[in-house]
Residue, then its C-alpha position, 0 to 999 in steps of 0.5 A: m436521560s431524556p429519550r431525546h438525548r438517548f437518540g442523540s447519543f446513539l448517532i453520535a456513536a453510529a457516526c463515529a462507528f462508521v468513520s471507524v469502519t470507513a477508515s479502517a477499510h483502505a489498504i494503507l503501507v504499514d513497512s515496505t522494503p526498501k524504506p521511502n527514502g532508503t538505499l539498496a544495493a544494485g543487483h537483483v532485488q527483492m522488494m516487499f510492500k505489507y498493508n495493514s489489511k488483506i489486499d486483492q492481489h490480482r488487481s493491485r499494481l506495482v510500477l518501478i519508474g527508472p532514472d530515466k523517468s521510464e516504467k515498467v510494471l512489476t510482477i507480484a509474486t503469487d506467494s506473497k502473503s495476503n497483506e502484501l505485494d512482492t516483486t523483484a527486480d534487476l536495478a542499476p544505481g540510480a534514484y527510482t521511484l515505486r508507484w503502488q495501487a493497492l485493492a483492498l478485498d472490501g473494494h478500496i483502492t489506496r495509492g502512493d509512491l515511495a521513493f528510494t535510491v540504489k547504489 
């Protein structure tokens, strides 16, 4: 293989490695309670949002949007696992959305909405 081909192969491998590292740097929601479009019983509810990487819990955010479209910032539990945002809320029946913002320890922010119903 010529030096030019080896250098080209090196550039392709380096680009692939960079893309792989960049993609894995973001905190991706991998599990939750409630599940997306799931249903919970009314009352005092524990909620868990698990990510694929460690989270800066002090600078991440959970906002509950109620059936009346009111917004409430939820307190993240201080004893959450390093890759989770855990919280509790008193919920009445209705349709809710949980708006999450997770800051990965490498500084990347990801956001999303999770809709669920309380019966």
